[in-house]
N, C-alpha and C positions, 0 to 999 in steps of 0.2 A: 529396456524401455526406450517406447517409440516416442518421440515428440511430436504434438501435435500440432497445427498449424500457428496455434496460438499457444506460444508458452507462457504459463500462469508460474512465477515462481514462490507463490505465496502459499503457508501453509491453511489449510482448509480446519475452521473452528468446529469442534464437538463440544458437549458438555464437560470431558474432564477438562479441555483444556482451560476452559474457564476456573475449574479448580486448581488447577500448575497456577494460572496466572494472581490467583487469590492465594495462593500459597507461595509465591514469589514475593508479595506483599504489592502485586498493582490490582487494586480494587476499582479503581475509575477508569471507564472504559470512554471511549466516543466509537460512535457505529456510526457510519457515513455511507451514501450511495457509493457504489465502485464499477467506474464504468473499464470495463476490459472485453478486449474481442474474446468472441466465441462464449461470453457470457451472457445470460439475458438480463437486458437493460431493466430496470427499478426491482429487479429481484437478487439482485447481487450486493454485496456489503462488504467494507472494510471495515474490522474492528481494530484500534489502537489501545494499548492499554497503557497506564501510568500509576506509577506508586504517590505523586502528588496531584491531590485536587486542583492545585490552580491551573497546574501544566494541562490537566485534561481541560479545562476552563478556556485556558489559551486557546486551544487546540479547536474547540468547539465554536469558538469566537471566529474563528477563520473561514468558516462552512457559509456557503450561501442559505438563504432561505430554502426550509423543508431538504436540505441536503444531509443530514444527519443531527445526531444528538448526544450529549453525554449521560451516560448513567453511573451510579453509583452502587456496586454489587454488593455493598454491606447491607444498603437498605433490601429488605427481603423482596419486598413490590418489585424494584428495578431489577434484581436479581432473577425472580420468577419471569419479568419478561424478557430479559435476555435468553433466558433456557428456552422458552416458548418459540424465540425466534430460531432457536437452533432444530427445532425437530422439524422432520421429515416433510412432515404435513402440512408445514407454514409456507412451503414452496421456495423458501428463500436460502440463498448462499452465503456463507459469512467467510473471509477470511482474515486471518493476521497481518497485520504489516511487518513484522519483527523478523523475516526469515532470510532477507536478502542478505548474505554472504558473499565472498568472493567469489565460491563455486558458482551460485546460483548468478551474480552479476556477470560472471564470463558468460555464461548459458544465456542470459537475457540477451548480453550485448550479440552475441553469435546469431540468437533466433532473429534480431532485428538490426543485423549490420547495416541491410539495403536502407533503410529507414534514417537509421544515423549518418550514415553517409550523406545522402540526401539533404539531409538537413545541415549539415557543415557545410556542403556547397550552396546551400541556399542564404546561410548567413553569411557566406564568403570570408569564414576565419582563416586568417595566413595560418599558413603549417610550416612551422620550424623543423622538426624531423618527424615525428609521428601525434596521431592524436591519443589520448588517455581519458576516456569516458568513465565516470563513475556515476553509477546510478543508485537511487536512493530515493527513500520515502521521508517526506516532511509534510506533518498536518495532514496525512493520509493520503496526499497526493504525489504521485510519482514522477521524478524530475531526474534529469540527466545534466551533469557537470562535464562539459567539453574541454580540454586544456591540450594547448601546443606552445611548448617552450613559457613563455611569460602572458600568453594569451589565454584569458578563460572566460566562459560562456554558461549559463546555467537557465535551463528553459522547462518546461513540463514536458515530458515525455509521453507522449502520444502517441498510441499505435493503431 
């Protein structure tokens, strides 16, 4: 498999993914705009799934106006709305935010090593021995935690 110019570690959502999420007890989802290099703006979205409705609402409250919204897949109308968004004819692409693991994190770091190094230099973080970079998703936004010895810094991971 050849890496594209813009590595995307997220799983593309299909209708069976929605059924699996519901089967896993995660019927509350938040769908939000997902600005990612190489993906068309305004047509790419990230879906976060929750077992707890309150957690989904908390996530939705973190969103900017018109950035996205929460959906309850137990509600047939909301379920059908989400399924319609997944159809190829909609022109939209939706990714699931839960696929980041150590393997994907290392590939992501490798793909964007220069950008991470430039940012570390920009914030003038003191280097103890080496830097550890942990990339994670919080409320649908990609973040990086950079640690060196006792020093730690968390920022949005902009590509």
